[in-house]
N, C-alpha and C positions, 0 to 999 in steps of 0.2 A: 124300597126296591130300586135297583139300578139296572139300566138297560143301555146297550150301545147300538147306534144306528150308523149306517154308511150314509155319507152325504156327498153332494157334488156342489162345489163352490169355486169361484174363479180366483180369489185372492185372500190373503191373510186378513186384510181389513174387513172384507165381506164376512169371513168366518167369525170375526169379533162381533160384528153387527148381529149375526145369527145367534151367537152365544148370549148377548145382551137381551135380545128379543125372547129367547127361550126362558131365560131366568125370570122375566117379567110375567110369564104365563102362569095362570092359576093352576095349581097342582104340581108345579115343578119346584122341588126343594133346592136343587143345584144343577148346573149344566156346565160342561167343559167341551169346547169344540176344538179339535186339532186339525189345522189346515194341512199339516204335513202328512198325517195318516188318513185324512178325509173321514174322520169319525166324530160323532156327537155322543158323548156319554151323559146320560140324563139320570138324575136321582129324583124319584117321585115322592111327593108327600104321602104320609100315611093315609091309606084308604082311597087314594086317587086311582082312577082307571087309566092305565098307560095308553090304551088305544085312543080314548077320547081326548086325553091331554095332548098326545102327539099330533092329533088333527089340528088342535088349536096352536100348538107350537109351529107347525108347518104354515098355517095361515099368517101368524105373526112374523115369521121369518120372510115370507113372500112379500110382506109389506115393506120391509127394509131392504130386501135383496131379491127382486122379482125373478131372477134366473137361477136361484139356488134350488136344490132338491134334497129331500130327506127320504131315504128308502125305508118305508115303514113295514 
């Protein structure tokens, strides 16, 4: 399953950090963050609960970029 989320991030480097953090989160098969469109496209692993996974993605992103936001 794929979902798109609106994000708020200050720079392209920070967007890359968010993408890397999301990709390392359990339940995420793939993730692409676009700084230009301020969107995060997430592909979830089979059987993963998107809401629970995205809570973990947000926590992991806040660790690398504390002023980022993902609108769930």
